[in-house]
N, C-alpha and C positions, 0 to 999 in steps of 0.2 A: 506493499498500500502508500502513496504518496505523500509526503508529509503535505504539502499542501493539500491534497486531497479530504487526509484527518483532519485537519485545520477549518478546511471552505467542505465539506460535503456535497452543500448544495449549489456550488458555484459551478461556474463552467469556463473552460478555457483554450480555447483552439487559437490557432495562429494559422493564418494564410501566407505563403512563402510561394512569390513568384520568380520562377529561373527560367527564362529567355521564353518568354511565352508557354510556361509551362506551370501551373498551375498544382501545387501541392498540399494537401491538409495535414499539419501536425499537431499531434499531440501534445503540449508540454505538463513534462513530466518529473520529477527526482523523486529519485526511490532511495530509502532509507531502512533500515530495520524496523521493526514495529515495535520491538523492545525500545528504541529511542526515541520512537515516537512520545513516549511520555514526558519527553525532556526539549519538548520540540515549541518554545517558544512561540514563535512567527515562522512562515516561508511565506515569501511573493516569487511572482513571475512578472519581468520586468522586459522590454524590449529592447534588444541587444543594440548598441552603436555602431553603425557602417558592418552589420553584421545581419546574416537570415538565421540568425542563433538568439534564443532570449535565455537574458539574465536571471538566471538562479540565486533568490535571498533566503538564508534558513540561519534564524537565531537560535542553539542550543544550550540551555543552562546547563552546566558542566557541575553546580552546587545543587542538587534537587532535594536535597536532605534537610529541614529542619531542623536543626540545635538548640533545641529547649533542654530542660532539664532532664527529659528521660532519655536524650540521645546522649549515646556513650561511647568515646572515642579515645581508641589508647595510645595512652602519652607515651611517643618513642621513647623522650629522655630516661625511662626505666627500663628501656633496653642495655641501655648504658651501666646498670646497677646489674654487678656479677649474682650479688645474691636473688635480685628477682628474677633472671633469666632461669638460674638453677631452680628457682620454686615453678616457674611455668613449666619448665622443663618435666619436672615431677609430675605436674598437673597432668599432663599432655598425656605421659603413659600411664598413670591411673585410670584416666579416664578412658583411652586407648583398652585398657587389659579390661575395666568394669563394662562397658558393654560393646568392646570390639568382634565378643565370643556369645553375643546375642543375636542368631539368624534374625527377628522379626526387628533389627537394628539395620536401616540400609545405610550408606557411605553418606549420604547427606543429611539425616540427623547423628551418626557420629560427629560431624563435623560441626554440625547445633552446637551440640552436647560441647564439647571443646571449648568450642567460642564462650558459651554461656561461663563453664568453669575460670576459663583464661578472661573474662569481663568480671568473675564475682575475685577471685585474688586478686588479680590487677585495683579496685575499688580498695579493697582493704590494705593492701602493701600501699599504695597510693595516698589515701588518708592514713597510714602508719609511719609515712615519713614525712608527710607535713606536718604532723604535731612533734616529731623527733626535729626539723627542722626548725619548728616556730619554739621550742622549748630552747635550741641551740642557741636562736638569737635573741631571746630574751634574759638568754645564760652572759652573752659575750654585750648588749646593750648594757645589763647589770654592772660589768666589771669597766666597760668603757666609765659609765657616769661616776662608779667609785674613783677612779684614775684621774675622773677629771677634778673632783673633790679631793683628792687628796694635792694635786698641781696647784689649784687657789688654795687651797689652805696654807702649801708651801711659800706660795706667793705672796700672799699675804702678811706670813710671817717674817719673812725677807724685809718686805716695805716697812714693814712696823718698826723692826729692829733700825735700819738705816734713818727713820727720824726720830728712834726714841735716842 
């Protein structure tokens, strides 16, 4: 099915091309895979400049997922964490062992189960890492505050001794 036809089901676009007194009727048609049609924002057929061909324009959305609170996306920075990678490998093996031997579980379902388990562990691990980083930042901020206080007290003490 053509993208233009999918967006314009009642429209009709035929083109007459004349070539040395011979007329031909051409159907303007641009074909794309049907699974890509849901990502097609617009499609149009325009007359070509200095040619007997038409210009076909098609606008496709590359990011059709609405990223809300329920949309999960793997944080690729976790892949640099060796501990995280080890955990994910173990989860994949365990899931494959648990469901791989079951004849009622087809490969698609197994893949969905692996993704679900990886998502679950990733959310837990990411939250744990965030708490750890926040705690460490707070410790560093407290250390800096103590050092600044010591510096100010030392500076004030030195200046009071000079003027005394």
